[in-house]
FIMIVO-661575 format. One record per residue (C-alpha): residue number from 1; x, y, z. Coordinates in Angstrom, 2 decimals. Each point is the difference from the previous one (the first is absolute). Last residue first. Layout:
FIMIVO-661575
+-----+---------+---------+---------+
! pos !       x !       y !       z !
+-----+---------+---------+---------+
! NUM !       X !       Y !       Z !
...
+-----+---------+---------+---------+
end
This chain:
FIMIVO-661575
+-----+---------+---------+---------+
! pos !       x !       y !       z !
+-----+---------+---------+---------+
! 433 !   51.75 !  -39.96 !   -9.24 !
! 432 !    2.95 !    0.35 !    0.03 !
! 431 !    2.68 !    2.69 !   -0.60 !
! 430 !    1.86 !   -0.12 !    3.30 !
! 429 !    3.65 !    0.72 !    0.81 !
! 428 !    0.08 !    3.77 !   -0.56 !
! 427 !   -3.63 !    0.22 !    0.98 !
! 426 !   -3.26 !    0.22 !   -1.91 !
! 425 !   -2.98 !   -0.35 !    2.31 !
! 424 !   -3.33 !   -1.40 !   -1.19 !
! 423 !   -2.93 !    1.55 !    1.88 !
! 422 !    1.95 !    2.94 !    1.48 !
! 421 !    0.29 !    0.92 !    3.70 !
! 420 !    1.37 !   -3.37 !    1.15 !
! 419 !    3.33 !    0.64 !   -1.76 !
! 418 !    0.45 !    3.23 !    2.02 !
! 417 !    1.36 !   -1.96 !    2.95 !
! 416 !   -0.72 !    0.17 !    3.74 !
! 415 !   -3.55 !    1.19 !   -0.50 !
! 414 !   -1.77 !    2.39 !    2.39 !
! 413 !   -3.06 !    0.32 !   -2.25 !
! 412 !    0.20 !    3.79 !   -0.34 !
! 411 !    3.79 !   -0.02 !   -0.27 !
! 410 !    0.19 !   -2.81 !   -2.52 !
! 409 !   -2.83 !    1.61 !   -2.00 !
! 408 !    2.01 !    3.22 !   -0.23 !
! 407 !    3.09 !   -1.90 !   -1.13 !
! 406 !   -2.14 !   -1.75 !   -2.60 !
! 405 !   -1.50 !    3.20 !   -1.40 !
! 404 !    3.19 !    2.01 !   -0.35 !
! 403 !   -1.05 !    3.66 !   -0.03 !
! 402 !    1.64 !    2.29 !   -2.56 !
! 401 !    0.25 !    3.75 !    0.24 !
! 400 !   -0.73 !    3.21 !   -1.87 !
! 399 !    0.96 !    3.59 !   -0.62 !
! 398 !   -0.42 !    2.83 !   -2.48 !
! 397 !    1.25 !    3.54 !   -0.47 !
! 396 !   -0.88 !    1.10 !   -3.56 !
! 395 !    1.51 !   -0.49 !   -3.46 !
! 394 !   -2.01 !    1.32 !   -2.93 !
! 393 !    1.64 !   -1.66 !   -2.98 !
! 392 !    3.73 !   -0.40 !    0.43 !
! 391 !   -0.06 !   -1.67 !    3.43 !
! 390 !   -2.32 !   -2.78 !   -1.21 !
! 389 !    2.32 !   -0.42 !   -3.00 !
! 388 !    2.66 !   -1.44 !    2.34 !
! 387 !   -2.25 !   -3.03 !    0.46 !
! 386 !   -0.41 !   -0.44 !   -3.74 !
! 385 !    3.75 !    0.20 !   -0.43 !
! 384 !    0.35 !   -2.83 !    2.48 !
! 383 !    1.34 !   -2.69 !   -2.37 !
! 382 !    2.34 !    2.63 !   -1.54 !
! 381 !    1.39 !    1.48 !    3.22 !
! 380 !    2.15 !   -2.88 !    1.17 !
! 379 !    0.51 !    0.24 !    3.79 !
! 378 !    3.63 !    0.56 !    0.97 !
! 377 !   -0.96 !    1.34 !    3.43 !
! 376 !    1.64 !    3.37 !   -0.62 !
! 375 !   -1.56 !    0.19 !   -3.46 !
! 374 !   -3.43 !   -0.76 !    1.42 !
! 373 !    0.51 !    2.69 !    2.64 !
! 372 !    0.88 !    2.59 !   -2.63 !
! 371 !   -3.06 !   -0.90 !   -2.08 !
! 370 !   -2.27 !    0.41 !    3.04 !
! 369 !    1.58 !    3.29 !    1.05 !
! 368 !   -0.28 !    1.43 !   -3.52 !
! 367 !   -3.67 !   -0.92 !   -0.33 !
! 366 !   -1.19 !    1.16 !    3.43 !
! 365 !   -2.86 !   -2.09 !    1.45 !
! 364 !    2.03 !   -2.35 !    2.18 !
! 363 !   -2.64 !   -2.10 !    1.74 !
! 362 !   -1.20 !    0.45 !    3.58 !
! 361 !    0.52 !   -3.34 !    1.59 !
! 360 !   -1.29 !   -3.43 !    0.90 !
! 359 !    0.52 !   -3.26 !    1.87 !
! 358 !   -2.71 !   -1.91 !    1.83 !
! 357 !   -0.05 !   -3.31 !    1.91 !
! 356 !    3.38 !    0.27 !    1.71 !
! 355 !    0.54 !   -1.82 !    3.27 !
! 354 !   -2.02 !   -2.74 !    1.69 !
! 353 !    1.65 !    0.55 !    3.40 !
! 352 !   -3.21 !    0.38 !    1.99 !
! 351 !   -0.84 !    3.19 !   -1.90 !
! 350 !   -0.17 !    0.51 !   -3.79 !
! 349 !    2.73 !    2.21 !   -1.45 !
! 348 !   -0.99 !    2.75 !   -2.45 !
! 347 !    2.82 !    1.28 !   -2.19 !
! 346 !    0.45 !    3.60 !   -1.14 !
! 345 !    1.60 !    2.12 !   -2.69 !
! 344 !    0.97 !    3.60 !   -0.61 !
! 343 !    3.65 !   -0.89 !   -0.48 !
! 342 !    3.04 !    1.03 !    2.03 !
! 341 !    3.54 !    1.25 !   -0.77 !
! 340 !   -1.71 !    2.98 !   -1.62 !
! 339 !   -0.85 !    1.48 !    3.38 !
! 338 !   -2.69 !    2.72 !    0.01 !
! 337 !   -1.05 !   -0.75 !   -3.60 !
! 336 !   -0.54 !   -3.69 !    0.92 !
! 335 !    0.97 !   -1.96 !   -3.10 !
! 334 !   -2.82 !   -1.39 !   -2.18 !
! 333 !   -0.19 !   -3.75 !   -0.49 !
! 332 !    0.21 !   -1.21 !   -3.61 !
! 331 !    3.59 !   -1.22 !    0.27 !
! 330 !   -0.73 !   -2.60 !    2.68 !
! 329 !    1.27 !    0.17 !    3.58 !
! 328 !    3.10 !   -0.70 !    2.08 !
! 327 !    2.13 !    2.88 !   -1.31 !
! 326 !   -2.79 !    2.49 !    0.69 !
! 325 !    0.12 !   -0.71 !    3.72 !
! 324 !   -3.45 !   -0.71 !    1.54 !
! 323 !   -2.49 !    2.80 !    0.63 !
! 322 !   -2.88 !   -1.78 !    1.72 !
! 321 !   -0.74 !   -2.76 !    2.48 !
! 320 !   -3.68 !   -0.68 !    0.69 !
! 319 !   -0.75 !   -2.40 !    2.87 !
! 318 !   -3.20 !   -2.04 !    0.17 !
! 317 !   -1.70 !   -0.59 !    3.38 !
! 316 !    0.91 !   -1.79 !    3.22 !
! 315 !    3.60 !    1.22 !   -0.06 !
! 314 !    3.49 !   -1.20 !    0.97 !
! 313 !   -0.16 !   -3.16 !   -2.10 !
! 312 !   -0.09 !    2.17 !   -3.14 !
! 311 !    3.51 !    1.25 !    0.69 !
! 310 !    1.64 !   -3.36 !    0.67 !
! 309 !   -1.77 !   -1.68 !   -2.91 !
! 308 !    0.93 !    2.82 !   -2.37 !
! 307 !    3.66 !   -0.27 !    1.02 !
! 306 !   -0.03 !   -3.77 !   -0.49 !
! 305 !   -1.57 !    0.40 !   -3.45 !
! 304 !    2.69 !    2.48 !   -1.03 !
! 303 !   -0.14 !    3.78 !    0.08 !
! 302 !    1.66 !    1.61 !   -3.01 !
! 301 !    3.58 !    1.14 !    0.29 !
! 300 !    1.02 !    3.66 !    0.06 !
! 299 !    0.78 !    0.15 !    3.72 !
! 298 !    1.46 !   -3.32 !    1.11 !
! 297 !   -2.58 !   -2.66 !    0.80 !
! 296 !   -2.02 !   -0.42 !    3.22 !
! 295 !    0.03 !   -2.15 !    3.10 !
! 294 !    0.18 !   -0.13 !    3.78 !
! 293 !   -3.09 !    1.66 !    1.45 !
! 292 !    1.56 !    3.45 !    0.36 !
! 291 !    1.70 !   -0.28 !   -3.41 !
! 290 !   -3.34 !   -0.80 !   -1.60 !
! 289 !   -1.57 !    3.10 !    1.54 !
! 288 !    2.70 !    2.26 !   -1.42 !
! 287 !   -0.31 !   -1.65 !   -3.40 !
! 286 !   -3.77 !    0.54 !    0.01 !
! 285 !    0.48 !    3.67 !    0.87 !
! 284 !    2.33 !    0.39 !   -2.98 !
! 283 !   -2.51 !   -1.76 !   -2.27 !
! 282 !   -2.65 !    2.44 !    1.15 !
! 281 !   -2.81 !   -0.91 !    2.36 !
! 280 !   -3.76 !   -0.46 !   -0.10 !
! 279 !   -2.26 !   -1.98 !    2.35 !
! 278 !   -3.55 !   -0.54 !   -1.22 !
! 277 !   -2.93 !    2.36 !    0.54 !
! 276 !   -2.24 !   -1.70 !   -0.90 !
! 275 !   -1.41 !   -3.36 !    0.98 !
! 274 !    1.39 !   -3.49 !    0.36 !
! 273 !   -0.80 !   -0.64 !    3.67 !
! 272 !   -2.80 !   -2.42 !   -0.92 !
! 271 !    2.64 !   -2.27 !   -1.54 !
! 270 !    1.64 !   -0.62 !    3.37 !
! 269 !   -3.41 !   -0.85 !    1.45 !
! 268 !   -0.52 !   -2.63 !   -2.70 !
! 267 !    2.86 !   -2.19 !    1.21 !
! 266 !   -0.18 !   -2.58 !   -2.78 !
! 265 !   -1.04 !   -3.54 !    0.89 !
! 264 !   -0.19 !   -0.76 !   -3.75 !
! 263 !   -3.60 !   -1.16 !    0.43 !
! 262 !   -0.54 !    3.19 !    2.02 !
! 261 !    1.21 !    2.07 !   -2.98 !
! 260 !   -2.48 !   -1.91 !   -2.17 !
! 259 !   -2.84 !    0.81 !    2.40 !
! 258 !    0.99 !    3.69 !    0.06 !
! 257 !   -0.18 !    0.19 !   -3.80 !
! 256 !   -2.62 !    2.64 !   -0.80 !
! 255 !    0.48 !    2.76 !    2.58 !
! 254 !    3.63 !   -0.66 !    0.82 !
! 253 !    0.83 !   -0.19 !   -3.70 !
! 252 !   -1.84 !    3.26 !   -0.71 !
! 251 !    1.62 !    1.88 !    2.89 !
! 250 !    3.44 !   -1.15 !   -1.14 !
! 249 !   -0.77 !    1.05 !   -3.56 !
! 248 !   -0.83 !    3.56 !    0.95 !
! 247 !    2.79 !    0.60 !    2.53 !
! 246 !    2.56 !   -1.31 !   -2.50 !
! 245 !   -1.32 !    2.23 !   -2.80 !
! 244 !   -0.23 !    3.14 !    2.16 !
! 243 !    3.57 !   -0.42 !    1.24 !
! 242 !    1.28 !   -0.57 !   -3.53 !
! 241 !   -1.87 !    3.07 !   -1.29 !
! 240 !    1.47 !    2.19 !    2.75 !
! 239 !    3.50 !   -1.18 !   -0.93 !
! 238 !   -0.94 !    0.53 !   -3.63 !
! 237 !   -0.93 !    3.64 !    0.58 !
! 236 !    3.04 !    0.73 !    2.17 !
! 235 !    2.29 !   -1.15 !   -2.81 !
! 234 !   -1.57 !    2.32 !   -2.58 !
! 233 !   -3.11 !   -0.04 !   -2.19 !
! 232 !   -1.00 !    1.96 !   -3.09 !
! 231 !   -0.41 !   -3.31 !   -1.83 !
! 230 !   -0.88 !   -3.34 !    1.52 !
! 229 !    1.36 !   -3.54 !   -0.21 !
! 228 !   -1.42 !   -2.99 !    1.86 !
! 227 !    1.84 !   -3.33 !   -0.18 !
! 226 !   -1.58 !   -3.22 !    1.26 !
! 225 !    2.46 !   -2.86 !   -0.32 !
! 224 !   -0.36 !   -3.76 !   -0.32 !
! 223 !    2.76 !   -2.59 !    0.39 !
! 222 !    2.20 !   -2.25 !   -2.10 !
! 221 !    3.56 !   -0.84 !    1.11 !
! 220 !   -1.15 !    0.00 !    3.62 !
! 219 !    1.91 !    1.43 !    2.95 !
! 218 !   -0.94 !    0.88 !    3.58 !
! 217 !    0.92 !   -3.29 !    1.72 !
! 216 !    3.50 !    0.24 !   -1.45 !
! 215 !    1.20 !   -2.28 !   -2.78 !
! 214 !    1.53 !    2.56 !   -2.35 !
! 213 !    1.53 !   -0.47 !   -3.40 !
! 212 !   -1.53 !    3.22 !   -1.33 !
! 211 !   -1.86 !   -0.57 !   -3.25 !
! 210 !   -2.88 !    2.30 !    0.90 !
! 209 !   -3.39 !   -0.03 !   -1.75 !
! 208 !   -3.16 !    2.06 !    0.15 !
! 207 !   -3.64 !   -1.07 !   -0.23 !
! 206 !   -2.78 !    2.56 !   -0.27 !
! 205 !   -1.67 !    3.10 !    1.31 !
! 204 !    0.59 !    3.43 !   -1.46 !
! 203 !   -1.39 !    3.19 !    1.47 !
! 202 !   -0.98 !    3.28 !   -1.63 !
! 201 !   -0.56 !    3.63 !    0.91 !
! 200 !    0.31 !    2.84 !   -2.52 !
! 199 !   -1.21 !   -1.83 !   -3.12 !
! 198 !    2.58 !    0.69 !   -2.71 !
! 197 !    3.01 !    1.02 !    2.08 !
! 196 !   -1.05 !   -2.69 !    2.50 !
! 195 !    0.06 !   -2.64 !   -2.73 !
! 194 !    3.56 !    0.90 !   -0.97 !
! 193 !    0.99 !   -0.23 !    3.67 !
! 192 !   -1.80 !   -3.34 !    0.25 !
! 191 !    2.16 !   -1.25 !   -2.86 !
! 190 !    3.13 !    0.76 !    2.02 !
! 189 !   -1.54 !   -1.54 !    3.11 !
! 188 !   -1.17 !   -3.37 !   -1.32 !
! 187 !    2.78 !   -1.74 !    1.88 !
! 186 !    2.59 !   -2.75 !   -0.27 !
! 185 !   -1.24 !   -0.92 !   -3.47 !
! 184 !    0.99 !   -3.15 !   -1.81 !
! 183 !    2.75 !    1.04 !   -2.37 !
! 182 !    0.34 !    0.05 !   -3.77 !
! 181 !    2.99 !   -1.24 !   -1.96 !
! 180 !    0.68 !    0.50 !   -3.68 !
! 179 !   -2.62 !    1.68 !   -2.15 !
! 178 !   -0.35 !   -2.72 !   -2.64 !
! 177 !   -2.47 !   -2.10 !    2.06 !
! 176 !    0.31 !    0.88 !    3.71 !
! 175 !    2.52 !   -2.28 !    1.71 !
! 174 !   -0.56 !   -0.01 !    3.78 !
! 173 !    1.87 !    1.71 !    2.84 !
! 172 !   -0.90 !   -0.33 !    3.68 !
! 171 !    1.24 !    3.01 !    1.93 !
! 170 !    2.12 !    0.42 !    3.14 !
! 169 !    3.40 !   -0.14 !   -1.68 !
! 168 !   -1.22 !    2.23 !   -2.82 !
! 167 !   -0.09 !    3.04 !    2.29 !
! 166 !   -2.77 !    2.52 !    0.55 !
! 165 !   -0.15 !    1.36 !   -3.56 !
! 164 !   -0.17 !   -3.39 !   -1.66 !
! 163 !   -1.97 !    1.28 !   -2.97 !
! 162 !   -2.39 !   -1.45 !   -2.60 !
! 161 !   -2.65 !   -1.02 !    2.58 !
! 160 !   -2.42 !   -2.91 !   -0.24 !
! 159 !   -2.63 !    0.01 !    2.76 !
! 158 !   -1.80 !    2.99 !   -1.44 !
! 157 !   -1.81 !    2.48 !    2.30 !
! 156 !   -3.75 !   -0.09 !    0.58 !
! 155 !   -1.42 !    3.33 !    1.14 !
! 154 !   -2.61 !    0.20 !    2.75 !
! 153 !   -1.44 !    3.47 !    0.39 !
! 152 !    0.41 !    1.95 !    3.23 !
! 151 !   -2.73 !    2.32 !    1.33 !
! 150 !    0.50 !   -0.68 !    3.71 !
! 149 !   -3.07 !   -2.25 !    0.17 !
! 148 !    1.42 !   -2.19 !   -2.77 !
! 147 !    3.33 !   -0.11 !    1.82 !
! 146 !   -1.62 !   -1.20 !    3.21 !
! 145 !   -2.31 !   -2.48 !   -1.73 !
! 144 !    2.98 !   -1.57 !   -1.77 !
! 143 !    1.87 !   -0.35 !    3.26 !
! 142 !   -3.03 !   -1.45 !    1.78 !
! 141 !   -0.68 !   -2.55 !   -2.74 !
! 140 !    3.63 !   -1.14 !    0.02 !
! 139 !    0.00 !   -0.31 !    3.79 !
! 138 !   -3.20 !   -2.05 !   -0.03 !
! 137 !    1.46 !   -2.38 !   -2.58 !
! 136 !    3.17 !   -0.46 !    2.07 !
! 135 !   -2.06 !   -0.51 !    3.16 !
! 134 !   -1.97 !   -2.73 !   -1.79 !
! 133 !    3.26 !   -1.58 !   -1.18 !
! 132 !    1.44 !    0.00 !    3.53 !
! 131 !   -3.14 !   -1.60 !    1.45 !
! 130 !    0.02 !   -2.69 !   -2.69 !
! 129 !    3.64 !   -0.74 !    0.82 !
! 128 !   -0.75 !   -0.48 !    3.69 !
! 127 !   -3.11 !   -2.10 !   -0.58 !
! 126 !    1.86 !   -2.35 !   -2.33 !
! 125 !   -1.07 !   -0.22 !   -3.64 !
! 124 !    2.99 !    2.03 !   -1.23 !
! 123 !    2.21 !   -2.91 !    1.07 !
! 122 !   -1.40 !   -1.99 !   -2.93 !
! 121 !    1.40 !    2.13 !   -2.84 !
! 120 !    2.98 !    0.75 !    2.26 !
! 119 !    1.00 !   -3.65 !   -0.05 !
! 118 !    3.75 !    0.57 !   -0.52 !
! 117 !   -0.38 !    2.97 !    2.33 !
! 116 !   -1.46 !   -2.26 !    2.69 !
! 115 !    2.80 !   -2.58 !   -0.11 !
! 114 !    2.65 !    2.73 !   -0.18 !
! 113 !   -1.49 !    1.79 !    3.04 !
! 112 !    0.05 !   -3.15 !    2.14 !
! 111 !   -3.15 !   -1.83 !    1.01 !
! 110 !   -1.42 !   -0.33 !    3.50 !
! 109 !   -2.86 !   -2.49 !    0.37 !
! 108 !   -3.57 !    0.93 !   -0.96 !
! 107 !    0.47 !   -1.66 !   -3.41 !
! 106 !    1.04 !    1.29 !   -3.42 !
! 105 !    0.41 !   -2.90 !   -2.45 !
! 104 !   -3.74 !   -0.72 !   -0.40 !
! 103 !   -0.71 !   -3.64 !   -0.75 !
! 102 !   -2.06 !    0.12 !   -3.18 !
! 101 !   -3.10 !    2.17 !   -0.02 !
! 100 !   -3.48 !   -1.42 !   -0.60 !
!  99 !   -1.88 !    2.13 !   -2.50 !
!  98 !   -3.48 !    1.50 !   -0.21 !
!  97 !   -1.51 !   -1.79 !    2.98 !
!  96 !   -3.59 !    0.98 !    0.71 !
!  95 !   -1.42 !    0.61 !    3.48 !
!  94 !   -3.62 !    0.57 !    1.05 !
!  93 !   -1.91 !    0.93 !    3.17 !
!  92 !    2.87 !    1.51 !    1.97 !
!  91 !   -0.56 !    2.26 !    2.99 !
!  90 !    2.44 !    2.76 !   -0.88 !
!  89 !    1.95 !    2.02 !    2.55 !
!  88 !    0.46 !    3.66 !    0.79 !
!  87 !    2.24 !    2.22 !    2.17 !
!  86 !    2.99 !    0.02 !   -2.36 !
!  85 !    1.33 !   -3.25 !    1.40 !
!  84 !   -2.65 !   -1.37 !    2.40 !
!  83 !   -0.37 !    1.04 !    3.65 !
!  82 !   -2.11 !    3.03 !   -0.91 !
!  81 !   -2.63 !   -2.23 !   -1.61 !
!  80 !   -2.53 !    1.47 !   -2.42 !
!  79 !   -1.62 !   -2.68 !   -2.14 !
!  78 !   -0.08 !   -0.18 !   -3.79 !
!  77 !   -2.12 !   -2.88 !   -1.30 !
!  76 !    1.50 !   -2.53 !   -2.38 !
!  75 !    1.46 !   -0.81 !   -3.39 !
!  74 !    3.58 !   -1.05 !   -0.74 !
!  73 !    1.95 !   -0.24 !   -3.24 !
!  72 !    3.41 !   -1.64 !    0.26 !
!  71 !    3.64 !    0.15 !   -1.04 !
!  70 !    2.44 !   -2.30 !    1.80 !
!  69 !    2.71 !    2.11 !    1.63 !
!  68 !    0.49 !   -2.40 !    2.94 !
!  67 !   -1.54 !   -3.42 !   -0.75 !
!  66 !   -3.65 !   -0.94 !   -0.17 !
!  65 !   -0.92 !   -3.63 !   -0.55 !
!  64 !   -0.99 !   -0.62 !    3.64 !
!  63 !   -2.45 !    2.91 !    0.02 !
!  62 !   -1.73 !   -1.55 !   -3.02 !
!  61 !   -1.74 !   -2.33 !    2.48 !
!  60 !   -2.30 !    2.80 !    1.12 !
!  59 !   -1.00 !    0.72 !   -3.58 !
!  58 !   -0.78 !   -3.62 !   -0.72 !
!  57 !   -2.00 !   -0.36 !    3.22 !
!  56 !   -2.34 !    2.86 !   -0.87 !
!  55 !    0.41 !    3.16 !    2.12 !
!  54 !   -1.49 !    1.29 !    3.26 !
!  53 !    0.23 !   -3.05 !    2.28 !
!  52 !    3.68 !   -0.61 !   -0.71 !
!  51 !    0.73 !    3.58 !    0.98 !
!  50 !    2.28 !    2.15 !   -2.15 !
!  49 !    1.29 !    3.22 !    1.55 !
!  48 !    1.81 !    2.47 !   -2.24 !
!  47 !    2.63 !    2.35 !    1.41 !
!  46 !    0.83 !    3.03 !   -2.10 !
!  45 !    3.24 !    1.38 !   -1.41 !
!  44 !    0.43 !    3.28 !   -1.85 !
!  43 !   -0.07 !    1.83 !   -3.30 !
!  42 !    2.12 !   -2.51 !   -1.91 !
!  41 !   -2.62 !   -2.77 !    0.15 !
!  40 !    0.95 !   -1.92 !    3.14 !
!  39 !   -2.08 !   -2.79 !    1.51 !
!  38 !    0.57 !   -1.48 !    3.44 !
!  37 !   -1.85 !   -3.28 !    0.51 !
!  36 !   -1.48 !   -1.29 !    3.24 !
!  35 !   -1.64 !   -3.41 !    0.06 !
!  34 !   -2.69 !   -1.11 !    2.45 !
!  33 !   -0.99 !   -3.59 !    0.73 !
!  32 !    2.80 !   -0.58 !    2.49 !
!  31 !    2.34 !    2.95 !   -0.15 !
!  30 !    1.67 !    0.56 !   -3.34 !
!  29 !    2.82 !    2.19 !   -1.26 !
!  28 !    0.76 !    1.96 !   -3.18 !
!  27 !    2.39 !    2.55 !   -1.43 !
!  26 !    0.35 !    2.55 !   -2.79 !
!  25 !   -2.35 !   -1.67 !   -2.46 !
!  24 !   -0.20 !    2.15 !   -3.11 !
!  23 !   -2.64 !    2.32 !   -1.44 !
!  22 !   -3.58 !    0.48 !   -1.05 !
!  21 !   -2.80 !    1.08 !    2.35 !
!  20 !   -3.74 !   -0.40 !   -0.47 !
!  19 !   -2.39 !    1.87 !    2.26 !
!  18 !   -3.11 !   -0.73 !    2.08 !
!  17 !   -1.07 !    2.99 !    2.09 !
!  16 !   -0.05 !    0.53 !    3.76 !
!  15 !    2.89 !    2.47 !   -0.16 !
!  14 !    0.58 !    1.09 !   -3.60 !
!  13 !    1.55 !    3.47 !    0.16 !
!  12 !    2.59 !   -1.09 !    2.57 !
!  11 !    1.08 !   -2.69 !   -2.44 !
!  10 !    1.51 !    2.64 !   -2.31 !
!   9 !    3.70 !   -0.80 !    0.60 !
!   8 !   -0.70 !   -3.68 !   -0.65 !
!   7 !   -1.12 !    0.66 !   -3.56 !
!   6 !   -3.43 !   -1.23 !   -1.08 !
!   5 !   -0.97 !   -1.96 !   -3.07 !
!   4 !   -2.13 !    0.58 !   -3.12 !
!   3 !    1.26 !    3.59 !   -0.43 !
!   2 !    2.97 !   -0.86 !   -2.18 !
!   1 !   -2.11 !   -1.79 !   -2.60 !
+-----+---------+---------+---------+
end
């Protein structure tokens, strides 16, 4: 039964009581006739004190058998101790060995990234990686709670897509029975638009795939995206929504995962500054600022990772850049009616040089304009006939964006590489474990 033992994160409810814990040996040391064992169970780490005078001889002697990551069951009294990890310790009265671990390959010494990635299934057990995964789970819960509270409905988009509308060179293709090639999705957006026309406000959440041959610290070949889509909404609406979303989930993470952020030695005070209003500027204004600080592309080109890092390093809160050149953006983005060289789109750059975490736009809602743009871009119409249909049957202004989960986690946790933000990273040069 699940309720026959106690989790470490609930020990505060059991002070003075005898509990049973189940988990793995994190570390151990002895001092005379007293042994100290650190137990982890996935919710935390607790120190257990085993005195030779308090337990039978056989149990005390079992200390010598235990190796790092051996699995054990431990029973004892919960004591409050502010000096101990987590603020509590266990006075052991019983100890059972479930399994003795072989020599553990990951030791306290420094290991290289390749060594750790090759043993990712074990690396996840480290305090640092556990903290990141708990923050990831908290972030997901907060995002879903936010959209639920805002009246959005979750809509699951397919992973297989029949079209390569955003460029076959960045898509993974797979044979699909007698239908030719299918593609692993880059985004659930197009399907979210269909869902929004049915349900008003929807969001998709799932894995997405990019076949770009990139080895930067911001790239994964498989990552997770949250993509809200809402009808009767323009660019200003989704910029407001993005600010509200980021403010909401940052407050939640700070409230519930401060201890994990401390484990990561993250500067929590910098995260406390993440509140509305954020900084907003146009693409043209961003180019002017980049030129002043020694960078920037030619007008008409998208901002690169270096440009985003330069810009976002100038601020202590997220930066929204809007109205990029039409020629640099996707066919479904609506042109700015006041300057048709531009699109009604926006990117959100995380501060401290972390760069883009959100990209979105007001969608083209005019049938003729959408078809014309597809022809200009050389995008086959037949696989997207269903998408064009949305403009034939009750088209309305609508907008949405996508938030990259792992890039957001990297920013919140202060990670150097996005590969630590996902349990089992898929990279251009890594497909194991």
